[in-house]
PDB file of the backbone (N, CA, C, O) and the ligand in Angstrom, with CONECT records:
HET     ZN  A 101       1
ATOM      1  N   MET A   1     -25.355 -11.765 -14.394  1.00  0.00           N
ATOM      2  CA  MET A   1     -24.795 -12.033 -13.068  1.00  0.00           C
ATOM      3  C   MET A   1     -25.575 -13.162 -12.407  1.00  0.00           C
ATOM      4  O   MET A   1     -26.805 -13.186 -12.460  1.00  0.00           O
ATOM      5  N   ASN A   2     -24.877 -14.074 -11.801  1.00  0.00           N
ATOM      6  CA  ASN A   2     -25.559 -15.161 -11.113  1.00  0.00           C
ATOM      7  C   ASN A   2     -26.055 -14.696  -9.755  1.00  0.00           C
ATOM      8  O   ASN A   2     -25.639 -13.658  -9.241  1.00  0.00           O
ATOM      9  N   GLU A   3     -26.930 -15.469  -9.205  1.00  0.00           N
ATOM     10  CA  GLU A   3     -27.393 -15.170  -7.865  1.00  0.00           C
ATOM     11  C   GLU A   3     -26.194 -15.150  -6.932  1.00  0.00           C
ATOM     12  O   GLU A   3     -25.363 -16.058  -6.946  1.00  0.00           O
ATOM     13  N   MET A   4     -26.120 -14.134  -6.146  1.00  0.00           N
ATOM     14  CA  MET A   4     -25.038 -14.115  -5.185  1.00  0.00           C
ATOM     15  C   MET A   4     -25.621 -14.074  -3.797  1.00  0.00           C
ATOM     16  O   MET A   4     -26.760 -13.656  -3.591  1.00  0.00           O
ATOM     17  N   GLY A   5     -24.819 -14.516  -2.845  1.00  0.00           N
ATOM     18  CA  GLY A   5     -25.292 -14.503  -1.468  1.00  0.00           C
ATOM     19  C   GLY A   5     -25.440 -13.079  -0.980  1.00  0.00           C
ATOM     20  O   GLY A   5     -24.845 -12.154  -1.533  1.00  0.00           O
ATOM     21  N   LYS A   6     -26.227 -12.912   0.045  1.00  0.00           N
ATOM     22  CA  LYS A   6     -26.460 -11.568   0.561  1.00  0.00           C
ATOM     23  C   LYS A   6     -25.161 -10.924   1.033  1.00  0.00           C
ATOM     24  O   LYS A   6     -24.956  -9.719   0.884  1.00  0.00           O
ATOM     25  N   ARG A   7     -24.291 -11.749   1.602  1.00  0.00           N
ATOM     26  CA  ARG A   7     -23.039 -11.206   2.117  1.00  0.00           C
ATOM     27  C   ARG A   7     -22.166 -10.655   0.987  1.00  0.00           C
ATOM     28  O   ARG A   7     -21.575  -9.583   1.120  1.00  0.00           O
ATOM     29  N   GLU A   8     -22.091 -11.385  -0.111  1.00  0.00           N
ATOM     30  CA  GLU A   8     -21.300 -10.926  -1.265  1.00  0.00           C
ATOM     31  C   GLU A   8     -21.904  -9.651  -1.845  1.00  0.00           C
ATOM     32  O   GLU A   8     -21.198  -8.733  -2.264  1.00  0.00           O
ATOM     33  N   TRP A   9     -23.216  -9.629  -1.853  1.00  0.00           N
ATOM     34  CA  TRP A   9     -23.918  -8.486  -2.416  1.00  0.00           C
ATOM     35  C   TRP A   9     -23.608  -7.227  -1.596  1.00  0.00           C
ATOM     36  O   TRP A   9     -23.318  -6.166  -2.150  1.00  0.00           O
ATOM     37  N   ILE A  10     -23.677  -7.366  -0.275  1.00  0.00           N
ATOM     38  CA  ILE A  10     -23.389  -6.223   0.597  1.00  0.00           C
ATOM     39  C   ILE A  10     -21.947  -5.767   0.412  1.00  0.00           C
ATOM     40  O   ILE A  10     -21.658  -4.570   0.396  1.00  0.00           O
ATOM     41  N   LYS A  11     -21.043  -6.740   0.274  1.00  0.00           N
ATOM     42  CA  LYS A  11     -19.637  -6.392   0.045  1.00  0.00           C
ATOM     43  C   LYS A  11     -19.477  -5.593  -1.239  1.00  0.00           C
ATOM     44  O   LYS A  11     -18.747  -4.603  -1.281  1.00  0.00           O
ATOM     45  N   MET A  12     -20.160  -6.030  -2.275  1.00  0.00           N
ATOM     46  CA  MET A  12     -20.077  -5.353  -3.569  1.00  0.00           C
ATOM     47  C   MET A  12     -20.588  -3.916  -3.439  1.00  0.00           C
ATOM     48  O   MET A  12     -19.970  -2.985  -3.955  1.00  0.00           O
ATOM     49  N   ILE A  13     -21.693  -3.744  -2.762  1.00  0.00           N
ATOM     50  CA  ILE A  13     -22.260  -2.413  -2.584  1.00  0.00           C
ATOM     51  C   ILE A  13     -21.316  -1.515  -1.807  1.00  0.00           C
ATOM     52  O   ILE A  13     -21.107  -0.354  -2.161  1.00  0.00           O
ATOM     53  N   GLU A  14     -20.748  -2.064  -0.744  1.00  0.00           N
ATOM     54  CA  GLU A  14     -19.831  -1.267   0.059  1.00  0.00           C
ATOM     55  C   GLU A  14     -18.628  -0.828  -0.767  1.00  0.00           C
ATOM     56  O   GLU A  14     -18.147   0.299  -0.641  1.00  0.00           O
ATOM     57  N   ALA A  15     -18.150  -1.738  -1.616  1.00  0.00           N
ATOM     58  CA  ALA A  15     -16.989  -1.408  -2.450  1.00  0.00           C
ATOM     59  C   ALA A  15     -17.366  -0.362  -3.491  1.00  0.00           C
ATOM     60  O   ALA A  15     -16.623   0.596  -3.706  1.00  0.00           O
ATOM     61  N   ASN A  16     -18.503  -0.539  -4.132  1.00  0.00           N
ATOM     62  CA  ASN A  16     -18.918   0.377  -5.199  1.00  0.00           C
ATOM     63  C   ASN A  16     -19.206   1.780  -4.673  1.00  0.00           C
ATOM     64  O   ASN A  16     -18.900   2.767  -5.343  1.00  0.00           O
ATOM     65  N   ILE A  17     -19.777   1.872  -3.512  1.00  0.00           N
ATOM     66  CA  ILE A  17     -20.136   3.181  -2.963  1.00  0.00           C
ATOM     67  C   ILE A  17     -18.899   4.017  -2.678  1.00  0.00           C
ATOM     68  O   ILE A  17     -18.936   5.246  -2.739  1.00  0.00           O
ATOM     69  N   LYS A  18     -17.796   3.330  -2.364  1.00  0.00           N
ATOM     70  CA  LYS A  18     -16.561   4.063  -2.042  1.00  0.00           C
ATOM     71  C   LYS A  18     -15.820   4.518  -3.284  1.00  0.00           C
ATOM     72  O   LYS A  18     -14.960   5.396  -3.216  1.00  0.00           O
ATOM     73  N   LYS A  19     -16.155   3.918  -4.426  1.00  0.00           N
ATOM     74  CA  LYS A  19     -15.437   4.268  -5.655  1.00  0.00           C
ATOM     75  C   LYS A  19     -15.880   5.613  -6.206  1.00  0.00           C
ATOM     76  O   LYS A  19     -16.999   6.067  -5.965  1.00  0.00           O
ATOM     77  N   GLU A  20     -14.994   6.226  -6.936  1.00  0.00           N
ATOM     78  CA  GLU A  20     -15.340   7.466  -7.633  1.00  0.00           C
ATOM     79  C   GLU A  20     -16.407   7.147  -8.685  1.00  0.00           C
ATOM     80  O   GLU A  20     -16.440   6.034  -9.209  1.00  0.00           O
ATOM     81  N   PRO A  21     -17.273   8.105  -8.998  1.00  0.00           N
ATOM     82  CA  PRO A  21     -18.290   7.855 -10.035  1.00  0.00           C
ATOM     83  C   PRO A  21     -17.630   7.527 -11.383  1.00  0.00           C
ATOM     84  O   PRO A  21     -16.607   8.105 -11.750  1.00  0.00           O
ATOM     85  N   ILE A  22     -18.234   6.603 -12.092  1.00  0.00           N
ATOM     86  CA  ILE A  22     -17.762   6.231 -13.426  1.00  0.00           C
ATOM     87  C   ILE A  22     -18.444   7.144 -14.439  1.00  0.00           C
ATOM     88  O   ILE A  22     -19.652   7.374 -14.378  1.00  0.00           O
ATOM     89  N   LYS A  23     -17.652   7.654 -15.364  1.00  0.00           N
ATOM     90  CA  LYS A  23     -18.231   8.564 -16.359  1.00  0.00           C
ATOM     91  C   LYS A  23     -18.975   7.778 -17.433  1.00  0.00           C
ATOM     92  O   LYS A  23     -18.400   6.902 -18.079  1.00  0.00           O
ATOM     93  N   VAL A  24     -20.237   8.091 -17.620  1.00  0.00           N
ATOM     94  CA  VAL A  24     -21.039   7.412 -18.644  1.00  0.00           C
ATOM     95  C   VAL A  24     -21.847   8.450 -19.433  1.00  0.00           C
ATOM     96  O   VAL A  24     -22.055   9.581 -18.994  1.00  0.00           O
ATOM     97  N   TYR A  25     -22.278   8.023 -20.583  1.00  0.00           N
ATOM     98  CA  TYR A  25     -23.139   8.882 -21.395  1.00  0.00           C
ATOM     99  C   TYR A  25     -24.573   8.389 -21.270  1.00  0.00           C
ATOM    100  O   TYR A  25     -24.894   7.249 -21.606  1.00  0.00           O
ATOM    101  N   TRP A  26     -25.407   9.265 -20.787  1.00  0.00           N
ATOM    102  CA  TRP A  26     -26.817   8.922 -20.595  1.00  0.00           C
ATOM    103  C   TRP A  26     -27.433   8.446 -21.913  1.00  0.00           C
ATOM    104  O   TRP A  26     -28.227   7.506 -21.934  1.00  0.00           O
ATOM    105  N   ALA A  27     -27.053   9.113 -23.020  1.00  0.00           N
ATOM    106  CA  ALA A  27     -27.640   8.781 -24.314  1.00  0.00           C
ATOM    107  C   ALA A  27     -27.281   7.366 -24.759  1.00  0.00           C
ATOM    108  O   ALA A  27     -27.976   6.773 -25.584  1.00  0.00           O
ATOM    109  N   LYS A  28     -26.190   6.826 -24.208  1.00  0.00           N
ATOM    110  CA  LYS A  28     -25.757   5.494 -24.644  1.00  0.00           C
ATOM    111  C   LYS A  28     -26.276   4.377 -23.744  1.00  0.00           C
ATOM    112  O   LYS A  28     -26.104   3.198 -24.052  1.00  0.00           O
ATOM    113  N   LEU A  29     -26.896   4.740 -22.657  1.00  0.00           N
ATOM    114  CA  LEU A  29     -27.421   3.709 -21.764  1.00  0.00           C
ATOM    115  C   LEU A  29     -28.669   3.088 -22.374  1.00  0.00           C
ATOM    116  O   LEU A  29     -29.397   3.727 -23.134  1.00  0.00           O
ATOM    117  N   GLN A  30     -28.894   1.849 -22.030  1.00  0.00           N
ATOM    118  CA  GLN A  30     -30.125   1.175 -22.441  1.00  0.00           C
ATOM    119  C   GLN A  30     -31.244   1.739 -21.570  1.00  0.00           C
ATOM    120  O   GLN A  30     -31.343   1.413 -20.387  1.00  0.00           O
ATOM    121  N   ARG A  31     -32.084   2.583 -22.159  1.00  0.00           N
ATOM    122  CA  ARG A  31     -33.081   3.261 -21.346  1.00  0.00           C
ATOM    123  C   ARG A  31     -34.462   2.632 -21.463  1.00  0.00           C
ATOM    124  O   ARG A  31     -34.869   2.181 -22.534  1.00  0.00           O
ATOM    125  N   LEU A  32     -35.174   2.611 -20.342  1.00  0.00           N
ATOM    126  CA  LEU A  32     -36.560   2.167 -20.335  1.00  0.00           C
ATOM    127  C   LEU A  32     -37.452   3.393 -20.496  1.00  0.00           C
ATOM    128  O   LEU A  32     -38.557   3.316 -21.034  1.00  0.00           O
ATOM    129  N   SER A  33     -36.943   4.527 -20.014  1.00  0.00           N
ATOM    130  CA  SER A  33     -37.603   5.822 -20.211  1.00  0.00           C
ATOM    131  C   SER A  33     -36.542   6.873 -19.939  1.00  0.00           C
ATOM    132  O   SER A  33     -35.393   6.536 -19.656  1.00  0.00           O
ATOM    133  N   ASN A  34     -36.913   8.137 -20.021  1.00  0.00           N
ATOM    134  CA  ASN A  34     -35.922   9.189 -19.771  1.00  0.00           C
ATOM    135  C   ASN A  34     -35.259   9.041 -18.415  1.00  0.00           C
ATOM    136  O   ASN A  34     -34.081   9.359 -18.254  1.00  0.00           O
ATOM    137  N   TYR A  35     -36.006   8.564 -17.453  1.00  0.00           N
ATOM    138  CA  TYR A  35     -35.498   8.516 -16.095  1.00  0.00           C
ATOM    139  C   TYR A  35     -35.243   7.105 -15.597  1.00  0.00           C
ATOM    140  O   TYR A  35     -35.026   6.891 -14.404  1.00  0.00           O
ATOM    141  N   ARG A  36     -35.269   6.160 -16.492  1.00  0.00           N
ATOM    142  CA  ARG A  36     -34.974   4.790 -16.072  1.00  0.00           C
ATOM    143  C   ARG A  36     -34.019   4.173 -17.091  1.00  0.00           C
ATOM    144  O   ARG A  36     -34.394   3.931 -18.238  1.00  0.00           O
ATOM    145  N   SER A  37     -32.791   3.923 -16.665  1.00  0.00           N
ATOM    146  CA  SER A  37     -31.793   3.323 -17.535  1.00  0.00           C
ATOM    147  C   SER A  37     -31.264   2.063 -16.888  1.00  0.00           C
ATOM    148  O   SER A  37     -31.110   1.996 -15.669  1.00  0.00           O
ATOM    149  N   GLU A  38     -30.983   1.056 -17.715  1.00  0.00           N
ATOM    150  CA  GLU A  38     -30.424  -0.178 -17.178  1.00  0.00           C
ATOM    151  C   GLU A  38     -28.968   0.047 -16.813  1.00  0.00           C
ATOM    152  O   GLU A  38     -28.245   0.758 -17.511  1.00  0.00           O
ATOM    153  N   CYS A  39     -28.551  -0.555 -15.733  1.00  0.00           N
ATOM    154  CA  CYS A  39     -27.157  -0.464 -15.312  1.00  0.00           C
ATOM    155  C   CYS A  39     -26.328  -1.417 -16.165  1.00  0.00           C
ATOM    156  O   CYS A  39     -26.582  -2.621 -16.163  1.00  0.00           O
ATOM    157  N   PRO A  40     -25.334  -0.896 -16.898  1.00  0.00           N
ATOM    158  CA  PRO A  40     -24.516  -1.767 -17.750  1.00  0.00           C
ATOM    159  C   PRO A  40     -23.486  -2.561 -16.953  1.00  0.00           C
ATOM    160  O   PRO A  40     -22.829  -3.447 -17.499  1.00  0.00           O
ATOM    161  N   PHE A  41     -23.343  -2.254 -15.683  1.00  0.00           N
ATOM    162  CA  PHE A  41     -22.313  -2.908 -14.875  1.00  0.00           C
ATOM    163  C   PHE A  41     -22.824  -4.187 -14.225  1.00  0.00           C
ATOM    164  O   PHE A  41     -22.076  -5.155 -14.092  1.00  0.00           O
ATOM    165  N   CYS A  42     -24.082  -4.199 -13.822  1.00  0.00           N
ATOM    166  CA  CYS A  42     -24.621  -5.420 -13.203  1.00  0.00           C
ATOM    167  C   CYS A  42     -25.758  -5.994 -14.045  1.00  0.00           C
ATOM    168  O   CYS A  42     -26.174  -7.130 -13.818  1.00  0.00           O
ATOM    169  N   ALA A  43     -26.272  -5.225 -15.017  1.00  0.00           N
ATOM    170  CA  ALA A  43     -27.358  -5.672 -15.892  1.00  0.00           C
ATOM    171  C   ALA A  43     -28.583  -6.108 -15.103  1.00  0.00           C
ATOM    172  O   ALA A  43     -29.350  -6.961 -15.548  1.00  0.00           O
ATOM    173  N   ARG A  44     -28.754  -5.526 -13.953  1.00  0.00           N
ATOM    174  CA  ARG A  44     -29.851  -5.923 -13.088  1.00  0.00           C
ATOM    175  C   ARG A  44     -30.549  -4.737 -12.461  1.00  0.00           C
ATOM    176  O   ARG A  44     -31.771  -4.695 -12.318  1.00  0.00           O
ATOM    177  N   GLY A  45     -29.728  -3.783 -12.097  1.00  0.00           N
ATOM    178  CA  GLY A  45     -30.271  -2.600 -11.441  1.00  0.00           C
ATOM    179  C   GLY A  45     -30.606  -1.516 -12.439  1.00  0.00           C
ATOM    180  O   GLY A  45     -30.411  -1.679 -13.643  1.00  0.00           O
ATOM    181  N   LEU A  46     -31.110  -0.415 -11.932  1.00  0.00           N
ATOM    182  CA  LEU A  46     -31.500   0.717 -12.769  1.00  0.00           C
ATOM    183  C   LEU A  46     -30.891   2.003 -12.217  1.00  0.00           C
ATOM    184  O   LEU A  46     -30.607   2.135 -11.026  1.00  0.00           O
ATOM    185  N   PHE A  47     -30.707   2.930 -13.131  1.00  0.00           N
ATOM    186  CA  PHE A  47     -30.400   4.297 -12.717  1.00  0.00           C
ATOM    187  C   PHE A  47     -31.694   5.084 -12.874  1.00  0.00           C
ATOM    188  O   PHE A  47     -32.253   5.150 -13.969  1.00  0.00           O
ATOM    189  N   LEU A  48     -32.161   5.670 -11.808  1.00  0.00           N
ATOM    190  CA  LEU A  48     -33.481   6.314 -11.814  1.00  0.00           C
ATOM    191  C   LEU A  48     -33.415   7.835 -11.847  1.00  0.00           C
ATOM    192  O   LEU A  48     -34.446   8.506 -11.804  1.00  0.00           O
ATOM    193  N   VAL A  49     -32.218   8.370 -11.923  1.00  0.00           N
ATOM    194  CA  VAL A  49     -32.004   9.820 -11.935  1.00  0.00           C
ATOM    195  C   VAL A  49     -32.364  10.420 -10.574  1.00  0.00           C
ATOM    196  O   VAL A  49     -33.469  10.252 -10.058  1.00  0.00           O
ATOM    197  N   LYS A  50     -31.413  11.101 -10.040  1.00  0.00           N
ATOM    198  CA  LYS A  50     -31.623  11.697  -8.714  1.00  0.00           C
ATOM    199  C   LYS A  50     -31.966  13.169  -8.819  1.00  0.00           C
ATOM    200  O   LYS A  50     -31.573  13.860  -9.759  1.00  0.00           O
ATOM    201  N   ARG A  51     -32.696  13.617  -7.843  1.00  0.00           N
ATOM    202  CA  ARG A  51     -32.975  15.045  -7.747  1.00  0.00           C
ATOM    203  C   ARG A  51     -32.495  15.546  -6.391  1.00  0.00           C
ATOM    204  O   ARG A  51     -32.466  14.817  -5.399  1.00  0.00           O
ATOM    205  N   SER A  52     -32.128  16.802  -6.392  1.00  0.00           N
ATOM    206  CA  SER A  52     -31.730  17.439  -5.147  1.00  0.00           C
ATOM    207  C   SER A  52     -32.927  17.459  -4.204  1.00  0.00           C
ATOM    208  O   SER A  52     -34.036  17.801  -4.614  1.00  0.00           O
ATOM    209  N   GLN A  53     -32.712  17.097  -2.958  1.00  0.00           N
ATOM    210  CA  GLN A  53     -33.821  17.098  -2.004  1.00  0.00           C
ATOM    211  C   GLN A  53     -34.258  18.516  -1.685  1.00  0.00           C
ATOM    212  O   GLN A  53     -35.385  18.742  -1.245  1.00  0.00           O
ATOM    213  N   GLU A  54     -33.359  19.477  -1.909  1.00  0.00           N
ATOM    214  CA  GLU A  54     -33.689  20.862  -1.565  1.00  0.00           C
ATOM    215  C   GLU A  54     -34.352  21.600  -2.729  1.00  0.00           C
ATOM    216  O   GLU A  54     -35.403  22.221  -2.573  1.00  0.00           O
ATOM    217  N   THR A  55     -33.712  21.518  -3.897  1.00  0.00           N
ATOM    218  CA  THR A  55     -34.211  22.326  -5.022  1.00  0.00           C
ATOM    219  C   THR A  55     -35.023  21.494  -6.006  1.00  0.00           C
ATOM    220  O   THR A  55     -35.683  22.044  -6.888  1.00  0.00           O
ATOM    221  N   PHE A  56     -34.977  20.168  -5.862  1.00  0.00           N
ATOM    222  CA  PHE A  56     -35.672  19.239  -6.745  1.00  0.00           C
ATOM    223  C   PHE A  56     -35.100  19.249  -8.158  1.00  0.00           C
ATOM    224  O   PHE A  56     -35.715  18.703  -9.074  1.00  0.00           O
ATOM    225  N   GLU A  57     -33.951  19.851  -8.345  1.00  0.00           N
ATOM    226  CA  GLU A  57     -33.293  19.847  -9.650  1.00  0.00           C
ATOM    227  C   GLU A  57     -32.636  18.491  -9.890  1.00  0.00           C
ATOM    228  O   GLU A  57     -32.231  17.804  -8.952  1.00  0.00           O
ATOM    229  N   LEU A  58     -32.539  18.122 -11.162  1.00  0.00           N
ATOM    230  CA  LEU A  58     -31.868  16.874 -11.506  1.00  0.00           C
ATOM    231  C   LEU A  58     -30.392  16.963 -11.156  1.00  0.00           C
ATOM    232  O   LEU A  58     -29.777  18.020 -11.294  1.00  0.00           O
ATOM    233  N   LEU A  59     -29.833  15.862 -10.708  1.00  0.00           N
ATOM    234  CA  LEU A  59     -28.408  15.822 -10.385  1.00  0.00           C
ATOM    235  C   LEU A  59     -27.670  15.022 -11.456  1.00  0.00           C
ATOM    236  O   LEU A  59     -28.219  14.095 -12.052  1.00  0.00           O
ATOM    237  N   ASP A  60     -26.417  15.403 -11.682  1.00  0.00           N
ATOM    238  CA  ASP A  60     -25.661  14.741 -12.753  1.00  0.00           C
ATOM    239  C   ASP A  60     -24.977  13.462 -12.281  1.00  0.00           C
ATOM    240  O   ASP A  60     -24.265  12.812 -13.047  1.00  0.00           O
ATOM    241  N   GLU A  61     -25.197  13.107 -11.014  1.00  0.00           N
ATOM    242  CA  GLU A  61     -24.639  11.842 -10.529  1.00  0.00           C
ATOM    243  C   GLU A  61     -25.778  10.920 -10.120  1.00  0.00           C
ATOM    244  O   GLU A  61     -26.827  11.365  -9.654  1.00  0.00           O
ATOM    245  N   ASP A  62     -25.549   9.633 -10.303  1.00  0.00           N
ATOM    246  CA  ASP A  62     -26.593   8.651 -10.067  1.00  0.00           C
ATOM    247  C   ASP A  62     -25.989   7.396  -9.451  1.00  0.00           C
ATOM    248  O   ASP A  62     -24.778   7.185  -9.518  1.00  0.00           O
ATOM    249  N   THR A  63     -26.827   6.573  -8.856  1.00  0.00           N
ATOM    250  CA  THR A  63     -26.351   5.342  -8.227  1.00  0.00           C
ATOM    251  C   THR A  63     -27.268   4.197  -8.623  1.00  0.00           C
ATOM    252  O   THR A  63     -28.492   4.327  -8.585  1.00  0.00           O
ATOM    253  N   CYS A  64     -26.669   3.071  -9.004  1.00  0.00           N
ATOM    254  CA  CYS A  64     -27.471   1.911  -9.411  1.00  0.00           C
ATOM    255  C   CYS A  64     -28.300   1.394  -8.240  1.00  0.00           C
ATOM    256  O   CYS A  64     -27.827   1.340  -7.105  1.00  0.00           O
ATOM    257  N   THR A  65     -29.539   1.017  -8.532  1.00  0.00           N
ATOM    258  CA  THR A  65     -30.436   0.528  -7.485  1.00  0.00           C
ATOM    259  C   THR A  65     -30.027  -0.845  -6.973  1.00  0.00           C
ATOM    260  O   THR A  65     -30.447  -1.258  -5.892  1.00  0.00           O
ATOM    261  N   TYR A  66     -29.202  -1.560  -7.751  1.00  0.00           N
ATOM    262  CA  TYR A  66     -28.837  -2.902  -7.314  1.00  0.00           C
ATOM    263  C   TYR A  66     -27.385  -3.023  -6.854  1.00  0.00           C
ATOM    264  O   TYR A  66     -27.115  -3.491  -5.748  1.00  0.00           O
ATOM    265  N   CYS A  67     -26.440  -2.593  -7.721  1.00  0.00           N
ATOM    266  CA  CYS A  67     -25.029  -2.804  -7.378  1.00  0.00           C
ATOM    267  C   CYS A  67     -24.386  -1.569  -6.762  1.00  0.00           C
ATOM    268  O   CYS A  67     -23.236  -1.606  -6.324  1.00  0.00           O
ATOM    269  N   ALA A  68     -25.144  -0.471  -6.733  1.00  0.00           N
ATOM    270  CA  ALA A  68     -24.663   0.769  -6.111  1.00  0.00           C
ATOM    271  C   ALA A  68     -23.467   1.387  -6.821  1.00  0.00           C
ATOM    272  O   ALA A  68     -22.752   2.209  -6.247  1.00  0.00           O
ATOM    273  N   THR A  69     -23.253   0.992  -8.064  1.00  0.00           N
ATOM    274  CA  THR A  69     -22.220   1.654  -8.853  1.00  0.00           C
ATOM    275  C   THR A  69     -22.622   3.112  -9.038  1.00  0.00           C
ATOM    276  O   THR A  69     -23.763   3.418  -9.384  1.00  0.00           O
ATOM    277  N   ARG A  70     -21.668   4.001  -8.803  1.00  0.00           N
ATOM    278  CA  ARG A  70     -21.946   5.431  -8.963  1.00  0.00           C
ATOM    279  C   ARG A  70     -21.507   5.876 -10.343  1.00  0.00           C
ATOM    280  O   ARG A  70     -20.450   5.483 -10.834  1.00  0.00           O
ATOM    281  N   ILE A  71     -22.330   6.693 -10.952  1.00  0.00           N
ATOM    282  CA  ILE A  71     -21.973   7.204 -12.278  1.00  0.00           C
ATOM    283  C   ILE A  71     -22.128   8.711 -12.302  1.00  0.00           C
ATOM    284  O   ILE A  71     -22.828   9.308 -11.485  1.00  0.00           O
ATOM    285  N   LYS A  72     -21.452   9.296 -13.263  1.00  0.00           N
ATOM    286  CA  LYS A  72     -21.608  10.724 -13.514  1.00  0.00           C
ATOM    287  C   LYS A  72     -21.940  10.863 -14.995  1.00  0.00           C
ATOM    288  O   LYS A  72     -21.226  10.343 -15.852  1.00  0.00           O
ATOM    289  N   TYR A  73     -23.032  11.570 -15.289  1.00  0.00           N
ATOM    290  CA  TYR A  73     -23.453  11.722 -16.680  1.00  0.00           C
ATOM    291  C   TYR A  73     -22.575  12.747 -17.391  1.00  0.00           C
ATOM    292  O   TYR A  73     -22.455  13.888 -16.946  1.00  0.00           O
ATOM    293  N   MET A  74     -21.968  12.335 -18.490  1.00  0.00           N
ATOM    294  CA  MET A  74     -21.107  13.234 -19.248  1.00  0.00           C
ATOM    295  C   MET A  74     -21.917  14.088 -20.211  1.00  0.00           C
ATOM    296  O   MET A  74     -21.432  15.106 -20.705  1.00  0.00           O
ATOM    297  N   ASP A  75     -23.129  13.683 -20.474  1.00  0.00           N
ATOM    298  CA  ASP A  75     -23.986  14.447 -21.387  1.00  0.00           C
ATOM    299  C   ASP A  75     -25.233  14.916 -20.627  1.00  0.00           C
ATOM    300  O   ASP A  75     -26.366  14.767 -21.086  1.00  0.00           O
ATOM    301  N   PHE A  76     -24.977  15.482 -19.461  1.00  0.00           N
ATOM    302  CA  PHE A  76     -26.070  15.875 -18.570  1.00  0.00           C
ATOM    303  C   PHE A  76     -27.005  16.900 -19.215  1.00  0.00           C
ATOM    304  O   PHE A  76     -28.200  16.935 -18.923  1.00  0.00           O
ATOM    305  N   ASP A  77     -26.441  17.738 -20.100  1.00  0.00           N
ATOM    306  CA  ASP A  77     -27.276  18.734 -20.786  1.00  0.00           C
ATOM    307  C   ASP A  77     -28.426  18.080 -21.544  1.00  0.00           C
ATOM    308  O   ASP A  77     -29.542  18.599 -21.585  1.00  0.00           O
ATOM    309  N   LEU A  78     -28.128  16.932 -22.142  1.00  0.00           N
ATOM    310  CA  LEU A  78     -29.157  16.197 -22.882  1.00  0.00           C
ATOM    311  C   LEU A  78     -30.315  15.810 -21.962  1.00  0.00           C
ATOM    312  O   LEU A  78     -31.488  15.948 -22.308  1.00  0.00           O
ATOM    313  N   LEU A  79     -29.949  15.334 -20.808  1.00  0.00           N
ATOM    314  CA  LEU A  79     -30.947  14.897 -19.830  1.00  0.00           C
ATOM    315  C   LEU A  79     -31.813  16.089 -19.405  1.00  0.00           C
ATOM    316  O   LEU A  79     -33.029  15.970 -19.258  1.00  0.00           O
ATOM    317  N   LEU A  80     -31.163  17.229 -19.215  1.00  0.00           N
ATOM    318  CA  LEU A  80     -31.915  18.434 -18.832  1.00  0.00           C
ATOM    319  C   LEU A  80     -32.864  18.864 -19.946  1.00  0.00           C
ATOM    320  O   LEU A  80     -33.977  19.325 -19.691  1.00  0.00           O
ATOM    321  N   GLN A  81     -32.406  18.706 -21.181  1.00  0.00           N
ATOM    322  CA  GLN A  81     -33.270  19.052 -22.314  1.00  0.00           C
ATOM    323  C   GLN A  81     -34.535  18.195 -22.310  1.00  0.00           C
ATOM    324  O   GLN A  81     -35.641  18.680 -22.549  1.00  0.00           O
ATOM    325  N   LYS A  82     -34.336  16.906 -22.031  1.00  0.00           N
ATOM    326  CA  LYS A  82     -35.489  15.997 -21.996  1.00  0.00           C
ATOM    327  C   LYS A  82     -36.430  16.369 -20.868  1.00  0.00           C
ATOM    328  O   LYS A  82     -37.640  16.157 -20.956  1.00  0.00           O
ATOM    329  N   ASP A  83     -35.863  16.929 -19.801  1.00  0.00           N
ATOM    330  CA  ASP A  83     -36.658  17.305 -18.653  1.00  0.00           C
ATOM    331  C   ASP A  83     -37.375  18.637 -18.888  1.00  0.00           C
ATOM    332  O   ASP A  83     -38.209  19.066 -18.090  1.00  0.00           O
ATOM    333  N   GLY A  84     -37.024  19.275 -20.007  1.00  0.00           N
ATOM    334  CA  GLY A  84     -37.669  20.540 -20.319  1.00  0.00           C
ATOM    335  C   GLY A  84     -37.084  21.719 -19.566  1.00  0.00           C
ATOM    336  O   GLY A  84     -37.675  22.798 -19.529  1.00  0.00           O
ATOM    337  N   VAL A  85     -35.906  21.507 -18.959  1.00  0.00           N
ATOM    338  CA  VAL A  85     -35.281  22.579 -18.186  1.00  0.00           C
ATOM    339  C   VAL A  85     -34.580  23.573 -19.123  1.00  0.00           C
ATOM    340  O   VAL A  85     -34.554  24.778 -18.876  1.00  0.00           O
ATOM    341  N   LYS A  86     -34.013  23.024 -20.205  1.00  0.00           N
ATOM    342  CA  LYS A  86     -33.256  23.883 -21.118  1.00  0.00           C
ATOM    343  C   LYS A  86     -33.976  24.000 -22.453  1.00  0.00           C
ATOM    344  O   LYS A  86     -33.495  24.683 -23.357  1.00  0.00           O
TER     345      LYS A  86
HETATM  346 ZN    ZN A 101     -25.815  -1.961 -11.280  1.00  0.00          ZN2+
END
């Protein structure tokens, strides 16, 4: 992705946040670690894995740190296994 102006970037984020989560497989993402995956949509941001603020449990939905694309992990059980929950 080329450098975009701040205004375009904000527009993109606003649009992405309103969209339904895109179904992805955590195992297929380019991962830097269990909890850091590269965003395949903007190739710039990361998915850092979210936790519930109340229970601290991992959540199966995530948001890119750069483009704000929302995803839902289709293989969430795998992620939980890596976390030692299952
Ligand atoms: Zn992204």
